[in-house]
Structure formats: C-alpha cells, structure tokens
C-alpha angles and dihedrals in degrees: 000000000000118000128213127198134180139185134206122240108284141170121312109270099163136025116199124152089349097304119116106202121213123227115288124228112220124198136172127187108219122216089261090060094252115142124202128185131195136169119247129195125208133220135177128264135167095219114093132187114207122227133192123259115267129193135189130040117331122228091237132026122204114197121197132176121212132210114224126232121244098266090067089066096090127115099249142023089239091059091047091053089060094055112124095246092058106088100181148359116221133192119193151104125294106236099174142006127203127182118216135190119213115207145243093026093035095231109185117216138156125226114212121203107212127192099216118223097172136004141174093234102061093190095059123102118273091230114064134187112210122191119206136170121270137024144155119282138159119265086238089068092056097030095128090063094053097038093051091052096042093043093224144076117273121239122245088252092055093046091055092056123099132237124205114207112201129182122205091345090289114160115235116252116255132210107269096030115137104223141186111202133183105211143186126204112274106249092203094068141029092215114131113244094024112128146162117233117244098170127002126190131179127220108256113245097359131109097334113164090354096305110120122201103177117263095334119213094322091243121113113215137187118272089218133338116001112251086239115024090215093061123099117275094229137019138182124234097253093059092066101038 
C-alpha cells in the first residue's frame, strides 16, 4: 500500500535558488505493516547521482513545504523576475526529465532539459538544464535515510519501491510541457545554460502530459501553489521578458 507523509512549515534548513526547505518527514511501511517516521534535514552538495526516469504513482509520497526567501516578497511575478539573483527567464518545451540524489544528505531534485524557444538573455544557449526540488527515486537510492530512522536494514522488496518527493504541492514537470521558468545560475556547475528553477509555470491547455493542443490559451499558470499567494494566477510571456 502506498504511504503518504507531510510536514508543517518549519525552520530553514536549506537555501537553494532562494527556497528554504523545511524538514522532511520520511516514512516506510515495512512488509509486516509497521510504519516508522523520522524527521530529516537537508543540506547542499555539488555531487549528484543520476537516476532513471520513472512514471506512474510512487509507492511512497513525501510532502514538504518550503519557506521563501525575502526576494519573493514582491507584489508581482514580473517584479520578482527582475530581482538580481534571477539571471534569465526561459520559455520552451521540456524534452527530458532526470531525477538526481545528492549525497550525503540525500537531497532529491529533478533536472529538466528544456528546448528554449524564447529567453530574456539572448546570448544564452538554446538548450537549458534546469534543476528544481523534488522528484521520484527508488528507496534504494535514499536507503540510508530510511535505515537510520527505522534502525534496521531494508528488504530487497522495500529497496525496489519508489518515493515521490514533492515541494509545496507542485506537480512535477513532464516531457512535452510548455514551460515559462524564472531561473538563477546553477551554483554547482559552470556549464552555460545550467540553472536552478525559482518559479515554473506551464502553458494552459497546451502539451500537458504529452497531449498537445496548439498554443493553448496563451496564459502560463502554476502547476500547484503559486510561489507567492499574492501573485497573479496566470501570466503571458511578454510580462516576464
């Protein structure tokens, strides 16, 4: 049976791309039906372990809320996009997604490959890699978290299960999504076109979950909760460029 955990907003344990993630509650239902929970803190690291793409419903869902850093406290998304930390705004199509685990803290993130159609920085590459919090990984890839909390070794069956890490109820990007993303340069690499996501929106009615319907309504909307609840629910490309 799938398990779902959540955590209230807590102190800032990690600051990456302006998002301070709260502690994450991990749980795993053992074959015997026993369930154990423990609180995990996150920290940054430049070393990343790649994982394979996974689709469908995960065996376990880990929900986390994140406090936002001060530069999110502006009246509009357009004003936020002009904040000094934000190096670019890109519009394009997601062509690939790849979940990664960063040791030793086992931070789960997803790297989106985006074919860029339009961007504020005209000198930037037309293929971008955008890192954002959350993703779907196998329990084997984060086994140390679960084993340290459970106080035992996991079974092969448990290790083969999947865990879906979600931040602020934001839906994961899918291949084919038409996205508008406010980005900052990725501090873990000097590669051109490598960014961290600070705000991602999806084109309403177009290419969601691989089903394309032309250019949609022309409005990009949030794939979950807005980063700031005061911001507009939908924007067009020009307003952020």
